[in-house]
PLY file of the C-alpha trace (Angstrom):
ply
format ascii 1.0
element vertex 432
property float x
property float y
property float z
element edge 431
property int vertex1
property int vertex2
end_header
18.69 16.09 -15.75
21.33 13.60 -16.85
20.61 11.05 -19.54
20.78 7.33 -18.98
21.57 4.95 -21.79
19.24 1.97 -22.23
21.88 -0.40 -20.84
22.65 1.72 -17.77
18.96 2.30 -17.22
18.41 -1.46 -17.25
21.22 -1.96 -14.78
19.87 0.60 -12.35
16.30 -0.62 -12.54
17.12 -4.28 -12.11
19.36 -3.63 -9.11
17.02 -1.30 -7.30
13.58 -2.52 -8.22
14.05 -6.28 -8.28
16.40 -7.32 -5.47
17.52 -10.92 -5.34
15.69 -11.38 -2.05
13.00 -9.39 -0.24
14.35 -6.48 1.74
12.79 -3.70 3.71
12.44 -0.39 1.93
13.82 2.42 4.05
14.82 6.05 3.76
18.08 5.28 1.94
16.30 3.06 -0.57
13.85 5.86 -1.30
16.74 8.23 -1.99
18.23 5.70 -4.41
14.88 5.30 -6.12
14.64 9.02 -6.74
18.06 8.95 -8.41
17.25 6.07 -10.77
14.52 7.55 -12.94
16.38 10.15 -15.03
15.92 10.78 -18.72
17.42 13.47 -20.92
14.85 16.16 -21.75
11.98 14.03 -20.45
10.29 15.86 -17.59
7.75 14.28 -15.25
5.73 17.12 -13.68
4.70 15.30 -10.51
7.40 12.66 -10.23
7.67 9.17 -11.65
4.36 7.61 -12.55
2.31 10.73 -11.90
-0.31 9.70 -14.41
-0.80 7.60 -17.51
-0.83 10.56 -19.93
2.53 11.86 -18.71
4.08 8.41 -19.01
2.83 7.80 -22.54
3.80 11.22 -23.88
7.26 10.99 -22.31
7.71 7.47 -23.62
6.88 8.63 -27.14
9.61 11.28 -26.89
12.09 8.72 -25.58
11.24 6.26 -28.36
11.73 8.92 -31.01
15.10 9.99 -29.60
16.46 6.45 -29.37
15.50 5.69 -32.97
17.00 8.92 -34.29
20.28 8.35 -32.42
20.63 4.83 -33.79
20.05 6.04 -37.35
22.41 9.00 -36.99
25.29 6.75 -35.93
25.31 5.07 -39.35
24.54 1.58 -38.05
24.09 -0.67 -41.07
22.17 -3.36 -39.29
19.90 -5.81 -41.01
16.25 -6.40 -40.14
17.26 -9.44 -38.09
20.15 -7.91 -36.15
20.11 -7.26 -32.45
20.08 -3.48 -32.91
16.49 -3.65 -34.14
15.39 -4.27 -30.59
16.17 -2.67 -27.31
15.86 -4.94 -24.32
14.66 -3.03 -21.28
14.47 -4.32 -17.74
12.12 -2.00 -15.92
10.66 -3.10 -12.59
12.60 -6.31 -13.03
10.88 -7.40 -16.26
12.78 -7.80 -19.53
10.76 -6.46 -22.43
11.79 -6.44 -26.08
10.97 -3.02 -27.49
10.80 -3.04 -31.29
11.50 0.46 -32.62
10.83 -0.57 -36.24
14.32 0.43 -37.41
14.59 0.26 -41.19
17.76 -1.16 -42.90
19.94 1.39 -44.70
19.97 1.11 -48.47
23.11 1.13 -50.60
22.71 4.84 -51.33
22.97 5.47 -47.57
19.55 7.11 -47.52
17.47 5.47 -44.80
13.75 5.17 -45.23
11.60 7.10 -42.75
10.89 4.76 -39.81
7.38 4.08 -38.62
7.48 5.40 -35.05
6.08 3.17 -32.31
5.80 4.92 -28.94
6.52 2.89 -25.83
3.42 2.05 -23.86
2.81 1.74 -20.15
2.55 -2.02 -20.70
6.10 -2.13 -22.08
7.50 -0.32 -19.06
5.70 -2.32 -16.36
4.08 -5.55 -17.55
0.92 -6.49 -15.72
0.89 -9.71 -13.69
-1.31 -11.34 -16.31
1.72 -11.28 -18.65
3.42 -13.88 -16.49
5.20 -11.71 -13.94
4.67 -12.16 -10.21
2.46 -9.70 -8.36
4.50 -7.53 -5.99
2.73 -6.56 -2.77
4.16 -4.08 -0.24
3.40 -4.36 3.48
4.67 -2.73 6.66
6.89 -4.85 8.88
9.34 -7.72 8.53
8.74 -11.35 7.45
6.43 -13.00 9.95
4.27 -9.90 10.47
0.49 -10.16 10.34
0.54 -7.77 7.40
2.60 -10.32 5.46
-0.04 -12.95 6.22
-2.76 -10.55 5.04
-0.85 -9.93 1.80
-0.65 -13.68 1.22
-4.37 -14.09 1.90
-5.29 -11.22 -0.41
-2.90 -12.23 -3.20
-1.79 -15.89 -2.98
1.67 -16.65 -4.44
2.57 -12.95 -4.51
6.04 -11.52 -3.93
5.77 -9.79 -0.55
7.92 -6.65 -0.17
8.58 -5.61 3.46
8.68 -1.89 4.27
9.83 -0.25 7.48
7.01 2.32 7.57
3.43 2.62 6.36
4.28 5.59 4.16
7.09 3.65 2.47
4.50 1.06 1.39
2.43 3.84 -0.20
5.50 5.19 -1.99
6.51 1.72 -3.19
3.26 1.49 -5.18
3.45 5.07 -6.44
7.01 4.52 -7.70
6.12 1.22 -9.43
8.31 -0.83 -7.11
5.19 -2.71 -5.99
1.89 -3.39 -7.75
-0.23 -3.37 -4.60
0.00 -2.46 -0.93
-1.87 -4.25 1.87
-2.22 -2.11 5.00
-4.32 -2.37 8.20
-7.02 0.22 8.85
-8.88 -1.11 11.90
-8.92 -3.83 14.53
-11.92 -5.24 16.39
-10.23 -4.63 19.78
-7.79 -1.75 19.24
-9.93 0.33 16.90
-8.77 2.33 13.90
-5.18 2.72 12.74
-5.34 6.50 12.38
-1.99 6.83 10.66
-3.20 4.94 7.61
-6.41 6.98 7.37
-4.29 10.12 7.23
-2.05 8.56 4.55
-5.07 7.57 2.45
-5.92 11.25 2.15
-2.33 12.39 1.58
-1.64 9.93 -1.26
-3.59 9.27 -4.46
-3.82 5.48 -4.34
-7.16 3.70 -4.68
-8.70 1.04 -2.46
-9.30 -2.02 -4.67
-10.22 -4.63 -2.06
-10.30 -5.63 1.59
-9.34 -8.68 3.62
-10.14 -9.53 7.23
-7.51 -11.50 9.09
-8.12 -13.26 12.44
-5.23 -12.38 14.75
-3.67 -15.06 16.99
-1.06 -13.68 19.39
1.67 -15.72 21.08
4.16 -14.87 23.83
7.63 -15.61 22.42
11.07 -15.82 24.07
14.46 -17.40 23.48
14.71 -21.17 23.96
15.14 -22.12 27.62
13.72 -18.89 29.02
10.94 -19.27 31.62
8.11 -16.81 32.17
9.17 -15.94 35.72
12.55 -14.70 34.40
10.96 -12.05 32.18
11.24 -8.37 33.04
9.66 -6.79 29.95
7.41 -7.55 26.99
7.76 -5.72 23.66
5.43 -5.58 20.67
3.38 -3.25 18.50
1.13 -0.90 20.55
-2.00 -2.53 19.11
-0.78 -6.01 20.09
0.06 -4.85 23.63
-3.41 -3.40 24.08
-5.05 -6.53 22.66
-3.28 -8.76 25.22
-3.35 -6.46 28.26
-5.73 -8.48 30.45
-4.19 -11.84 29.54
-0.70 -10.64 30.48
-2.07 -9.62 33.88
-3.72 -13.01 34.38
-0.43 -14.75 33.61
1.04 -13.03 36.67
3.86 -11.40 34.75
5.51 -8.52 36.57
6.91 -6.94 33.42
7.19 -3.57 31.78
5.55 -3.20 28.38
7.35 -1.37 25.62
6.06 -0.50 22.16
8.03 -1.16 18.95
7.25 -0.74 15.26
5.72 -4.17 14.57
5.12 -7.58 16.13
7.51 -9.63 14.04
10.13 -6.90 14.41
9.95 -7.42 18.17
10.69 -11.14 17.74
13.55 -10.36 15.36
15.02 -7.87 17.85
15.04 -10.41 20.71
16.71 -13.07 18.57
19.31 -10.68 17.13
20.33 -9.31 20.54
19.99 -12.55 22.56
17.70 -10.90 25.13
16.88 -13.55 27.73
14.85 -11.23 29.97
12.51 -10.02 27.22
9.51 -11.59 25.49
7.64 -10.53 22.36
3.99 -10.67 21.36
3.89 -11.93 17.79
2.65 -14.75 15.57
3.63 -18.41 15.63
5.21 -17.91 12.20
7.52 -15.25 13.69
8.63 -17.78 16.33
9.49 -20.25 13.58
11.38 -17.69 11.49
13.50 -16.29 14.31
14.07 -19.43 16.38
11.98 -18.51 19.43
9.86 -20.70 21.68
6.18 -20.12 22.43
5.67 -19.52 26.16
1.92 -18.90 25.87
-0.40 -19.49 22.92
-3.48 -17.45 22.03
-2.97 -14.63 24.54
-5.30 -12.11 22.88
-8.03 -10.91 25.24
-10.78 -11.85 22.77
-10.75 -14.90 20.49
-12.73 -12.88 17.94
-9.78 -10.55 17.37
-9.83 -9.49 13.71
-7.85 -6.89 11.76
-9.23 -5.39 8.57
-6.75 -4.65 5.79
-7.29 -2.72 2.57
-5.55 -3.38 -0.75
-4.25 -0.29 -2.55
-3.36 0.21 -6.22
-2.44 3.01 -8.60
-5.62 2.61 -10.63
-9.19 1.98 -9.38
-11.12 -1.10 -10.37
-14.35 -1.00 -12.37
-17.34 -1.20 -9.98
-19.76 -4.07 -10.54
-23.21 -5.05 -9.36
-22.98 -8.86 -9.56
-21.42 -9.21 -6.10
-21.46 -7.25 -2.80
-19.38 -4.09 -3.01
-18.26 -1.54 -0.46
-17.41 2.11 -1.13
-15.16 4.34 0.99
-15.37 8.14 0.93
-13.96 11.10 2.86
-15.64 14.52 3.13
-15.54 17.81 5.03
-17.50 21.05 5.23
-16.56 24.66 5.88
-19.31 25.06 8.47
-18.12 22.20 10.64
-20.09 19.13 11.70
-23.53 20.67 11.29
-24.02 18.95 7.91
-23.28 15.46 9.22
-26.95 14.68 9.78
-27.82 15.75 6.24
-25.05 13.56 4.81
-26.20 10.53 6.77
-29.78 11.15 5.68
-28.74 10.90 2.03
-27.74 7.27 2.66
-30.62 6.41 4.98
-33.20 7.70 2.48
-31.86 5.26 -0.14
-31.56 2.32 2.26
-27.76 2.23 2.05
-26.13 0.72 5.13
-23.05 2.36 6.63
-20.37 -0.01 7.96
-18.02 2.62 9.38
-17.81 6.32 10.17
-14.54 7.81 11.41
-13.66 11.43 12.21
-10.13 12.82 11.99
-8.90 16.37 12.72
-8.61 18.63 9.70
-4.84 19.18 9.61
-4.95 22.21 7.31
-7.62 23.94 9.38
-7.81 22.36 12.87
-9.67 25.24 14.60
-12.64 27.27 13.38
-13.36 30.59 15.13
-16.94 31.84 15.37
-17.42 35.44 16.54
-20.59 36.32 18.41
-21.16 39.85 19.67
-23.08 38.57 22.72
-20.96 35.65 23.94
-17.57 36.35 22.35
-15.43 34.09 20.16
-16.12 30.36 20.10
-13.53 27.80 19.02
-14.67 24.66 17.21
-12.58 21.72 16.05
-12.70 20.99 12.34
-12.98 17.35 11.21
-12.74 15.15 8.17
-15.17 12.24 8.04
-14.37 8.82 6.60
-17.40 6.71 5.71
-17.74 3.14 4.39
-21.10 2.07 2.95
-22.41 -1.14 1.40
-23.07 -0.24 -2.23
-21.23 -0.18 -5.52
-20.59 3.00 -7.44
-22.15 1.20 -10.38
-25.51 1.40 -8.60
-27.74 4.38 -9.32
-28.68 4.77 -5.64
-25.02 5.17 -4.67
-24.46 7.73 -7.43
-27.51 9.72 -6.35
-26.48 9.56 -2.71
-23.06 11.00 -3.45
-24.56 13.66 -5.68
-26.66 14.78 -2.72
-23.71 14.58 -0.33
-21.70 16.80 -2.65
-24.33 19.54 -2.26
-23.75 19.63 1.51
-19.95 19.35 1.60
-17.01 21.52 0.55
-14.76 18.51 -0.05
-15.64 14.99 -1.18
-13.37 12.21 -2.43
-14.10 8.59 -3.27
-11.24 6.47 -1.91
-12.43 3.34 -3.70
-15.34 1.08 -4.61
-14.30 -2.54 -4.15
-15.57 -6.09 -3.46
-16.38 -6.92 0.16
-14.49 -9.69 1.93
-17.07 -12.51 2.03
-14.80 -15.32 3.26
-16.31 -17.59 5.97
-15.71 -16.51 9.54
-12.92 -18.35 11.35
-12.06 -17.40 14.97
-8.39 -16.76 15.72
-8.14 -19.89 17.80
-8.61 -22.08 14.74
-6.72 -22.40 11.54
-5.03 -19.01 11.84
-2.67 -20.27 14.58
-0.07 -20.94 11.93
0.13 -17.30 10.87
0 1
1 2
2 3
3 4
4 5
5 6
6 7
7 8
8 9
9 10
10 11
11 12
12 13
13 14
14 15
15 16
16 17
17 18
18 19
19 20
20 21
21 22
22 23
23 24
24 25
25 26
26 27
27 28
28 29
29 30
30 31
31 32
32 33
33 34
34 35
35 36
36 37
37 38
38 39
39 40
40 41
41 42
42 43
43 44
44 45
45 46
46 47
47 48
48 49
49 50
50 51
51 52
52 53
53 54
54 55
55 56
56 57
57 58
58 59
59 60
60 61
61 62
62 63
63 64
64 65
65 66
66 67
67 68
68 69
69 70
70 71
71 72
72 73
73 74
74 75
75 76
76 77
77 78
78 79
79 80
80 81
81 82
82 83
83 84
84 85
85 86
86 87
87 88
88 89
89 90
90 91
91 92
92 93
93 94
94 95
95 96
96 97
97 98
98 99
99 100
100 101
101 102
102 103
103 104
104 105
105 106
106 107
107 108
108 109
109 110
110 111
111 112
112 113
113 114
114 115
115 116
116 117
117 118
118 119
119 120
120 121
121 122
122 123
123 124
124 125
125 126
126 127
127 128
128 129
129 130
130 131
131 132
132 133
133 134
134 135
135 136
136 137
137 138
138 139
139 140
140 141
141 142
142 143
143 144
144 145
145 146
146 147
147 148
148 149
149 150
150 151
151 152
152 153
153 154
154 155
155 156
156 157
157 158
158 159
159 160
160 161
161 162
162 163
163 164
164 165
165 166
166 167
167 168
168 169
169 170
170 171
171 172
172 173
173 174
174 175
175 176
176 177
177 178
178 179
179 180
180 181
181 182
182 183
183 184
184 185
185 186
186 187
187 188
188 189
189 190
190 191
191 192
192 193
193 194
194 195
195 196
196 197
197 198
198 199
199 200
200 201
201 202
202 203
203 204
204 205
205 206
206 207
207 208
208 209
209 210
210 211
211 212
212 213
213 214
214 215
215 216
216 217
217 218
218 219
219 220
220 221
221 222
222 223
223 224
224 225
225 226
226 227
227 228
228 229
229 230
230 231
231 232
232 233
233 234
234 235
235 236
236 237
237 238
238 239
239 240
240 241
241 242
242 243
243 244
244 245
245 246
246 247
247 248
248 249
249 250
250 251
251 252
252 253
253 254
254 255
255 256
256 257
257 258
258 259
259 260
260 261
261 262
262 263
263 264
264 265
265 266
266 267
267 268
268 269
269 270
270 271
271 272
272 273
273 274
274 275
275 276
276 277
277 278
278 279
279 280
280 281
281 282
282 283
283 284
284 285
285 286
286 287
287 288
288 289
289 290
290 291
291 292
292 293
293 294
294 295
295 296
296 297
297 298
298 299
299 300
300 301
301 302
302 303
303 304
304 305
305 306
306 307
307 308
308 309
309 310
310 311
311 312
312 313
313 314
314 315
315 316
316 317
317 318
318 319
319 320
320 321
321 322
322 323
323 324
324 325
325 326
326 327
327 328
328 329
329 330
330 331
331 332
332 333
333 334
334 335
335 336
336 337
337 338
338 339
339 340
340 341
341 342
342 343
343 344
344 345
345 346
346 347
347 348
348 349
349 350
350 351
351 352
352 353
353 354
354 355
355 356
356 357
357 358
358 359
359 360
360 361
361 362
362 363
363 364
364 365
365 366
366 367
367 368
368 369
369 370
370 371
371 372
372 373
373 374
374 375
375 376
376 377
377 378
378 379
379 380
380 381
381 382
382 383
383 384
384 385
385 386
386 387
387 388
388 389
389 390
390 391
391 392
392 393
393 394
394 395
395 396
396 397
397 398
398 399
399 400
400 401
401 402
402 403
403 404
404 405
405 406
406 407
407 408
408 409
409 410
410 411
411 412
412 413
413 414
414 415
415 416
416 417
417 418
418 419
419 420
420 421
421 422
422 423
423 424
424 425
425 426
426 427
427 428
428 429
429 430
430 431
């Protein structure tokens, strides 16, 4: 792998990781990201940011090499010169890294330096150090996911991504500190794609936020409803407004796109006067569209639940309501589901969600019976949310019992529940 000097490394990091204005992360950006993190003789087994131990050990090697190179060049700097410090700009944050370089004596014999390995804090300062929290979401500005990111982390720097998986990768590659992604809607049900990605990636759920959804029918200024021939939006939004669109008497085709705000952006960019979008009132404001119909969701109690993801889990507590999310499977199929549920019922732990997804690595299980032949059973993974903190003994005992019945068990996160007061979508959320 090719070496990068500190100055060139700073240049690459600042240009890729901290753009001057928010932009969507796409496939080409991901390719550029992979090319940025290159160090001479510093190998990361599982990619950038695989774990804290790999970072710290590699940083120690890098620190030692930089110090030795500076001394070998014969630099006769004083303790107060600029060469005593290297200024790094990683993830857009300038950090002065003191390598404790010792001035060279008159006999040209330098004293042995006291090595100071770089820490994970030096490479990516936490928000508490004064930097702004970076939150990735799927969509474009004006999307409901952007509003959820702002509700979860006020005054954050929202980073739009063109796909759900890009938002996961943005956190894993230290481009973002958090990701806020939807997992279920009160009308449309679960967002299965994100449940699959939770299992594929190693991020941790650190919180949740529930956002009332208020849909609007948007079109270019001057367009009337009777002139419309099609309506575009996210599949979930189309299903959530199906009955209302019929009541409006619109004879239109309905086409699915990647996100709600993206539909509004597409209409404005292409000057489509025969097309309307289902999106938020904020999207209408951003892209210069008019609102033809307000609050067109079929149910005023339309709510989407988002989860906040981070590289590290939070410490569970018992002084406030917590929720824990797990996923498990068993080699013998669904026969152990009752035993798993009994482990929670016996300890009076309430379940808030149970979701089954096909086991991608082993979708079909064959059972041979000499009398009836070969039976084919679908294999499933089960996602469960329950109201308890992993700091509670009853939750620990419940999972210990569940582990006896399952071949695979993973805790996705133990995090505070969203306890904000209920506000129907017809109220204050109209401005989203």
